[in-house]
C-alpha positions in Angstrom: -61.4 -16.1 -11.9 -61.5 -13.0 -14.7 -62.3 -9.3 -14.1 -62.8 -8.7 -17.6 -66.3 -9.0 -18.4 -67.6 -8.9 -22.2 -71.2 -6.6 -23.1 -72.3 -8.4 -26.3 -74.5 -10.1 -28.9 -73.7 -12.7 -30.8 -73.7 -12.3 -34.5 -72.3 -8.7 -34.4 -69.2 -8.4 -36.1 -67.6 -5.5 -34.1 -68.1 -7.8 -31.3 -66.2 -11.1 -32.5 -63.2 -8.7 -33.3 -63.3 -7.7 -29.7 -63.8 -11.9 -28.4 -61.0 -13.2 -31.2 -58.0 -10.4 -29.4 -59.0 -11.4 -26.4 -58.6 -15.3 -27.0 -55.7 -14.4 -29.4 -54.2 -13.0 -25.6 -55.9 -16.3 -24.5 -57.8 -14.2 -21.1 -60.6 -14.9 -19.2 -63.3 -13.5 -19.0 -67.3 -12.9 -18.4 -69.6 -13.0 -21.7 -73.2 -11.0 -21.0 -75.6 -11.6 -23.8 -77.7 -8.5 -24.7 -81.0 -8.4 -25.7 -81.2 -7.7 -29.5 -83.5 -5.3 -29.3 -81.5 -1.3 -28.2 -84.2 -0.3 -26.4 -83.7 -3.2 -24.0 -80.3 -2.4 -23.3 -81.0 -0.5 -19.8 -78.0 -2.8 -18.4 -75.4 -1.8 -21.0 -76.5 1.7 -21.1 -76.4 2.3 -17.4 -72.5 0.9 -17.4 -71.7 2.9 -20.5 -74.0 5.4 -21.8 -75.3 4.1 -25.2 -76.7 1.3 -25.9 -73.8 -0.2 -28.6 -71.6 -3.1 -28.2 -69.5 -4.5 -27.9 -68.9 -2.7 -24.3 -66.1 -3.8 -21.9 -65.0 -3.8 -18.5 -62.6 -4.1 -16.8 -62.4 -4.0 -12.6 -59.1 -4.9 -11.9 -57.6 -1.2 -14.2 -61.0 0.9 -13.8 -62.6 0.5 -16.6 -66.1 1.1 -16.7 -67.7 0.3 -19.5 -65.3 0.6 -22.6 -67.4 1.4 -26.4 -65.7 1.0 -29.5 -64.2 -2.8 -30.6 -61.1 -0.9 -32.1 -60.3 1.0 -28.9 -61.1 -1.9 -26.8 -59.3 -4.5 -28.8 -56.1 -1.0 -28.3 -56.7 -1.4 -24.8 -56.4 -5.2 -24.2 -53.4 -5.5 -26.5 -51.6 -2.6 -24.6 -52.6 -4.1 -21.1 -52.5 -7.4 -21.3 -50.1 -8.1 -24.7 -46.7 -8.6 -25.1 -45.9 -5.1 -24.9 -47.2 -4.5 -21.1 -46.2 -4.2 -18.3 -45.5 -7.0 -15.3 
């Protein structure tokens, strides 16, 4: 069971950047597909304070709603990549 949850939208290049990193790190995650309309993204807004995607939640490490694909990829590599402490 994974503690990673990714709020994403199919076809979103920023989301694809994050899912590519997740797959490269061989991590399991739960994908939550958000509505295409920003006005309908109440759950994402409640978690991250904004309606853009991707948004990552990592319960095990206290990440409650990280936005920005580059920040998420850097976090994943630092936390779960080769340089991560065991």
